[in-house]
VOGU-3710 file (C-alpha; in Angstrom, 3 decimals, decimal comma):
1> mlngmlqwlv> 39,343/-4,751/3,394  36,230/-2,756/3,389  33,704/-4,867/2,375  34,666/-7,777/4,993  35,016/-5,067/7,951  31,665/-4,180/6,590  30,097/-7,603/7,012  30,728/-7,626/10,567  29,711/-4,112/11,332  26,046/-4,938/9,809
11> slavvtelva> 26,594/-8,858/11,349  27,460/-6,849/14,836  24,021/-4,499/14,400  22,135/-7,542/13,688  23,224/-9,045/17,233  23,269/-5,420/18,638  19,759/-5,391/18,234  18,358/-8,861/19,001  20,101/-7,931/22,418  18,201/-4,494/22,336
21> icldsrelsa> 14,632/-6,674/21,608  16,287/-8,493/25,023  16,525/-5,777/27,325  13,694/-3,811/25,622  16,462/-0,570/25,025  15,306/1,729/22,546  18,800/3,300/23,006  20,477/0,106/22,069  18,523/-0,486/19,577  19,244/2,911/17,830
31> vagvafvtaf> 22,885/2,531/18,528  21,918/-0,720/16,400  20,213/1,423/13,581  22,945/3,599/13,368  25,222/1,153/12,734  22,978/-0,499/9,828  22,909/2,976/8,038  26,614/3,394/8,442  27,442/0,606/6,856  25,181/0,859/3,932
41> lagagrlqgy> 26,465/4,334/3,345  30,121/3,262/3,472  28,916/0,389/1,230  26,738/2,811/-0,977  28,703/2,016/-4,128  28,060/-1,679/-3,500  24,280/-0,991/-3,392  21,937/-1,371/-6,504  20,829/2,007/-7,621  17,018/1,811/-5,780
51> armllvmall> 18,345/0,565/-2,677  20,917/3,440/-2,794  18,558/6,050/-3,982  15,981/4,859/-1,374  18,090/5,132/1,754  19,899/8,774/0,476  16,494/9,820/0,330  14,827/8,720/3,674  18,123/10,395/5,467  17,735/13,613/3,665
61> ilgglawrgs> 13,713/13,701/4,623  14,342/12,329/7,981  17,051/14,924/8,678  15,155/17,833/6,642  12,246/17,618/9,237  14,083/16,987/12,178  16,193/20,202/11,200  12,747/22,108/10,816  11,877/20,838/14,119  9,135/18,875/12,527
71> lnsgqvlkaa> 10,673/15,946/14,532  11,768/15,921/18,210  14,873/13,596/19,187  12,149/10,676/20,027  10,556/10,400/16,713  14,550/10,655/15,695  15,211/7,889/18,041  12,099/5,894/16,796  13,230/5,844/12,905  17,020/4,679/13,829
81> sdaafysafl> 15,198/1,996/16,125  12,840/1,073/13,800  15,881/0,789/11,009  17,647/-1,813/12,931  14,876/-3,942/13,968  13,423/-4,358/10,216  16,951/-4,790/8,995  17,646/-6,955/11,864  14,377/-9,032/11,077  15,815/-9,593/7,580
91> gslglmqclv> 19,152/-10,145/8,259  18,326/-12,949/11,088  15,852/-15,135/8,841  18,275/-14,693/6,080  20,916/-17,125/8,069  18,581/-20,151/7,465  20,070/-20,101/3,872  23,186/-20,936/4,984  21,355/-24,242/5,352  20,735/-24,603/1,518
101> rrfevlrrih> 23,445/-26,007/0,166  23,741/-28,561/2,733  20,930/-30,409/2,288  20,780/-32,257/-1,267  16,751/-31,883/-0,754  16,960/-28,293/-1,326  19,022/-28,228/-4,170  16,705/-30,901/-5,947  13,660/-29,477/-4,678  11,901/-28,872/-7,854
111> dvllggkpml> 11,989/-32,400/-8,940  10,609/-33,428/-5,329  7,968/-31,118/-6,133  6,956/-32,063/-9,467  6,349/-35,280/-8,619  2,416/-36,756/-7,914  -0,570/-36,165/-10,295  0,003/-32,746/-12,381  -3,479/-31,145/-11,510  -2,408/-31,159/-7,879
121> lypkyalvsc> 1,249/-29,473/-8,841  0,083/-25,749/-8,895  -1,819/-25,885/-5,387  1,368/-28,070/-3,930  4,121/-25,653/-5,782  2,504/-22,748/-3,833  1,943/-24,060/-0,471  5,387/-25,407/-0,331  6,648/-22,426/-1,322  5,094/-20,413/1,032
131> gvatvlsfgm> 5,917/-22,999/4,010  9,629/-22,608/3,051  9,648/-19,041/2,524  7,884/-18,594/6,516  11,450/-20,094/7,627  13,809/-18,804/4,301  12,129/-15,678/3,952  13,497/-14,123/0,699  16,236/-17,079/0,623  13,188/-19,076/-0,223
141> mnllcgslsd> 13,262/-16,770/-3,774  16,637/-17,835/-3,859  16,300/-21,488/-3,212  14,118/-21,772/-5,702  14,990/-19,255/-8,679  18,290/-20,309/-8,071  18,005/-24,049/-8,244  15,722/-24,052/-11,576  17,839/-22,124/-13,267  20,577/-24,621/-12,418
151> tlrergivge> 18,252/-27,599/-13,446  17,564/-26,092/-16,779  21,023/-25,118/-17,372  22,203/-28,562/-16,436  19,841/-30,482/-18,845  19,752/-28,457/-21,635  16,109/-26,877/-21,133  15,741/-24,163/-23,586  13,470/-22,204/-25,731  9,466/-22,531/-25,612
161> srlqwlrsvl> 9,886/-25,231/-22,724  12,301/-22,748/-20,881  9,730/-20,394/-20,817  6,930/-22,593/-19,814  9,304/-24,079/-17,006  10,210/-20,541/-15,885  6,682/-19,465/-15,942  5,019/-22,623/-14,247  7,313/-23,061/-11,437  8,467/-19,620/-10,908
171> isalrgfalv> 5,246/-17,750/-10,781  3,822/-20,265/-8,237  6,727/-20,179/-6,124  6,427/-15,944/-6,348  2,483/-16,276/-5,744  3,615/-18,829/-2,617  5,755/-16,137/-1,498  3,130/-13,732/-1,438  1,114/-15,519/0,747  3,432/-15,300/3,642
181> plvaptsvav> 1,787/-12,329/4,975  -1,523/-13,496/5,403  -0,594/-16,917/7,346  2,912/-16,613/8,872  4,108/-15,063/11,993  7,772/-14,744/10,261  6,174/-12,215/7,431  7,616/-8,494/7,777  4,202/-7,271/7,188  2,976/-8,716/10,538
191> ailtrelpql> 6,207/-7,614/12,279  5,425/-3,740/11,175  1,887/-4,228/12,003  2,106/-5,845/15,119  5,206/-4,033/16,494  2,978/-0,658/15,706  0,284/-1,800/17,768  1,013/-4,063/20,336  -2,454/-5,042/20,811  -2,604/-6,595/17,420
201> swsqllpfgv> -1,844/-10,361/17,382  -0,792/-12,673/14,618  -3,340/-15,344/16,055  -6,328/-12,302/15,447  -5,102/-12,162/11,829  -4,431/-16,003/10,971  -7,866/-17,164/10,250  -9,067/-14,662/7,819  -5,658/-14,449/6,330  -6,074/-18,271/5,565
211> vaalvmvlig> -9,249/-17,512/3,563  -7,948/-14,963/1,741  -5,137/-17,483/1,103  -7,102/-19,696/-0,258  -9,152/-17,641/-2,411  -5,705/-16,837/-4,176  -4,461/-20,704/-4,516  -7,942/-21,297/-5,865  -7,747/-18,308/-8,466  -4,181/-19,389/-9,469
221> wvleqrrfrk> -4,934/-22,786/-9,756  -7,324/-22,620/-12,244  -5,282/-20,105/-14,412  -2,228/-22,065/-14,241  -2,921/-25,781/-14,327  -2,600/-26,647/-17,612  1,072/-25,602/-18,084  2,127/-27,912/-15,448  1,037/-30,970/-17,370  4,158/-30,046/-19,787
231> vsservsvdg> 6,483/-29,262/-17,068  6,088/-32,753/-14,888  6,635/-34,838/-18,347  10,268/-33,042/-18,521  11,243/-33,861/-14,569  14,027/-36,159/-13,307  11,975/-38,786/-10,883  13,015/-38,981/-7,100  12,798/-42,567/-6,121  12,449/-42,556/-2,092
241> wlpgtgrllf> 13,613/-39,437/0,369  16,789/-37,759/-0,686  19,769/-37,702/2,206  19,506/-35,133/5,110  15,379/-35,174/4,109  14,397/-35,605/8,053  17,128/-33,858/9,254  15,687/-30,830/7,568  12,855/-31,802/8,780  13,814/-31,724/12,131
251> lillvftvma> 15,652/-28,282/12,235  12,410/-27,146/10,667  10,727/-28,407/13,675  12,884/-27,293/16,094  12,815/-23,620/14,748  9,004/-23,926/15,624  9,769/-25,356/19,278  11,682/-22,823/20,028  9,596/-20,177/18,848  6,463/-21,316/20,842
261> glvtitgfkv> 8,932/-21,621/23,692  9,974/-18,359/23,486  6,667/-16,843/22,893  5,164/-18,928/25,851  7,849/-18,430/28,458  8,741/-14,604/27,627  5,652/-12,917/26,191  7,554/-11,683/22,772  5,664/-11,380/19,766  6,102/-14,206/17,572
271> svaamlsvpt> 7,642/-12,714/14,880  10,378/-11,423/17,401  10,750/-15,122/18,381  11,507/-15,741/14,817  14,139/-13,589/14,703  15,938/-15,366/18,211  15,180/-18,693/17,076  15,880/-19,034/13,188  20,080/-17,913/13,760  20,329/-19,402/16,860
281> vtllymfwqe> 19,417/-23,102/15,675  20,920/-22,381/12,334  24,536/-21,182/13,655  24,306/-24,202/16,229  23,996/-26,692/13,645  26,676/-25,218/11,453  28,973/-25,080/14,204  28,055/-28,861/14,985  28,471/-29,926/11,432  31,716/-27,753/10,596
291> rglmpvlkeg> 33,252/-27,989/14,556  34,970/-24,519/14,271  33,480/-21,167/15,327  35,382/-18,402/12,974  34,286/-20,672/9,725  30,910/-20,307/10,918  31,136/-16,985/11,796  32,500/-16,205/8,224  29,772/-17,601/6,777  26,835/-16,467/8,852
301> agqvwamqne> 28,570/-12,551/8,025  28,764/-13,144/4,790  25,047/-14,383/4,217  23,761/-11,196/6,260  25,901/-8,697/3,675  24,870/-10,751/0,724  21,079/-9,529/1,607  22,423/-5,918/1,986  20,284/-4,287/-0,693  17,247/-5,960/0,461
311> taifaasail> 18,725/-4,658/3,829  19,092/-1,465/3,103  15,377/-0,997/1,449  14,016/-2,434/5,047  15,882/0,121/6,806  14,950/2,822/4,308  11,404/2,135/4,399  11,079/2,112/8,375  12,679/5,614/8,486  10,536/7,081/5,883
321> gvalsavipa> 7,704/5,533/7,506  8,480/7,215/10,861  9,487/10,710/9,287  6,513/10,926/7,109  3,699/9,960/9,508  4,858/12,242/12,098  4,315/15,540/10,017  0,349/14,050/8,997  -1,522/15,931/11,260  -2,982/14,041/14,354
331> dalaglvatg> -6,538/14,308/13,135  -6,117/14,132/9,594  -8,054/10,815/9,735  -10,934/12,074/12,565  -13,949/10,777/11,816  -13,760/8,304/9,304  -14,458/5,638/11,503  -17,476/6,685/13,147  -19,199/3,909/11,574  -18,336/0,147/9,973
341> ggvflvamvg> -18,520/1,984/6,236  -16,132/3,942/7,502  -13,903/0,953/8,415  -14,325/-0,496/5,403  -13,619/2,580/3,596  -10,173/2,868/5,400  -9,508/-0,611/4,814  -10,314/-0,781/1,221  -8,649/2,202/0,510  -5,297/1,056/2,711
351> mlmlpmfsmv> -5,411/-2,170/0,847  -5,319/-0,829/-2,379  -2,701/1,830/-1,844  -0,178/-0,981/-1,584  -0,404/-2,544/-5,338  -1,136/0,557/-6,875  1,979/2,065/-5,058  4,292/-1,043/-5,737  3,378/-0,515/-9,854  4,787/2,509/-9,870
361> giipitvlsv> 7,882/1,588/-8,228  7,181/2,432/-4,495  7,623/-0,792/-2,685  5,198/-2,118/-0,116  7,362/-1,979/2,861  7,800/1,356/2,116  4,020/2,031/1,716  3,295/-0,150/4,542  5,343/1,870/7,230  3,867/5,078/6,377
371> qagllpqlva> 0,528/3,262/6,876  1,698/1,794/9,973  2,700/5,318/11,598  -0,535/6,192/10,959  -2,836/3,562/12,370  -2,487/4,785/16,203  -4,663/8,226/15,080  -7,312/5,488/14,169  -6,771/3,596/17,608  -7,745/6,877/19,481
381> egmdllpvav> -10,512/7,347/17,053  -11,953/4,157/18,725  -11,573/1,788/15,697  -11,161/-1,896/16,326  -8,389/-2,242/14,292  -8,343/-6,021/13,033  -10,794/-4,998/9,689  -8,144/-2,866/8,296  -4,920/-4,929/9,639  -6,168/-7,773/7,230
391> alvigfslam> -6,792/-5,622/4,697  -3,192/-4,501/4,890  -1,679/-7,888/4,827  -3,888/-8,533/1,744  -2,642/-5,718/0,110  0,999/-6,724/1,013  0,452/-9,479/-0,760  -0,887/-8,559/-3,669  1,819/-5,820/-4,112  4,253/-8,489/-4,134
401> mlspfgpsvm> 3,490/-9,990/-7,147  3,077/-6,256/-8,583  5,695/-4,593/-7,731  8,645/-4,480/-10,295  11,034/-3,371/-8,208  10,098/-5,422/-5,237  13,314/-7,793/-3,636  11,101/-10,697/-5,112  10,296/-10,332/-8,661  13,530/-8,405/-9,198
411> llsrfgqisr> 15,320/-12,486/-7,916  12,932/-13,989/-10,035  13,445/-11,605/-13,210  17,267/-11,913/-12,540  17,553/-15,791/-12,127  15,042/-16,139/-15,120  16,372/-13,397/-17,249  12,856/-12,577/-18,201  12,103/-8,551/-17,807  10,736/-7,679/-14,097
421> wvvafrwngl> 8,010/-6,018/-16,198  6,503/-9,499/-17,758  6,849/-10,901/-14,606  5,194/-8,312/-12,580  2,649/-6,980/-15,094  1,872/-9,734/-18,236  2,589/-13,050/-15,799  0,438/-11,957/-12,475  -1,802/-9,215/-14,100  -5,067/-11,178/-14,925
431> falialpall> -4,655/-13,170/-11,530  -4,704/-9,839/-10,061  -7,714/-8,394/-11,463  -9,468/-12,043/-10,796  -8,217/-12,136/-7,253  -8,990/-8,364/-6,323  -12,709/-7,997/-6,658  -12,887/-11,344/-3,884  -10,771/-9,973/-1,635  -12,397/-6,810/-1,287
441> vltalvawli> -15,568/-8,806/-0,573  -13,625/-10,549/1,814  -12,427/-7,165/3,524  -16,231/-5,857/3,091  -17,171/-9,184/5,220  -14,288/-8,650/7,859  -15,826/-4,829/8,500  -19,195/-6,250/8,652  -18,489/-9,014/11,123  -15,975/-6,903/13,309
451> pgq> -17,762/-3,202/13,397  -15,926/-0,434/15,077  -16,137/-0,094/18,074
//
């Protein structure tokens, strides 16, 4: 009974936040934030330990700072509003997962992707995973991890062969998912940065993000392509197009068309347009197929509540970001951006903080939320934001692979029955060590090409 009520409360909070965005009402957004937090607290027993701990810690810090007078009412309102925005961001995009069980091409996606020349399998997997994740978000990891687990079980693939499948396929999927902050407007990293910095746009980040993504794909290709040869030989070939492929491509194209229309007509950020277009197209398609409103709403509410752990983490991270950045002295970063070298220093430190903190259990969205809250100070110092923003999305991308407590690594670990420490460090450690110097050089070039004003 309680679980069903919480499902509807969280879904109502998502809708309330979307309405608040359309009306540009921070007060209504704060109401949605309170609804999210209320639902998470009421269902705290169903949350994983990390999500529950982070949420309680965020609320205690926020309450303590407000009680001491370190936070004013406007900052508390912003914390509630940001919690609603990030929770609704994940909840609305996660609805696309409802389409997975309706398309055979998604259920057999590994047989489709493992076709073709073995030499090209790693970049194909990484880039397709990135493309799917721009729409499905965390649903992509659920899709690829869950479908691979089913495939291996059905075909009796065990032992060393199973391990090769897991390492090759899931690591390339994880790294493809980690490319999303670099190239996709639907990334939560882009949403955080553009929300805190209205003058920054996704199109400004895109060229540099594409270069960073290509560097990371190339490094992974060199490291992983041999493992794919054996895996490819064990696939079941797919003859022709699977049923529903054309319809799925049409739906994805429709989502992006609606997004483009919203951006053009309303001036919304691309991330906000995604929050509105993905659930609209998904629910309309489900209604067309089911011919009934209540089954669609129940399935949608269930899908949103299924992401309660990730959503609670997003909400807690947003609250921490507002609370902690508000108590850092306004002049703490004074003088750091007077020169191009200063810009690179800020960018480099910001980038390295993300993977370093993620390795000790502080997930990237929490760190980025705090960092983003400090960026307005740098704007006041006269800094050009682009080099630091580029560095932060690169750092966020690396942190997604190296965070043993991050949602993507935990999903891969759960479905593959592999230690999350093995996934984060043994399987991705060498890749990160090789990629980091190249990405630091790219960051230095961006700071040099776009010096502080």
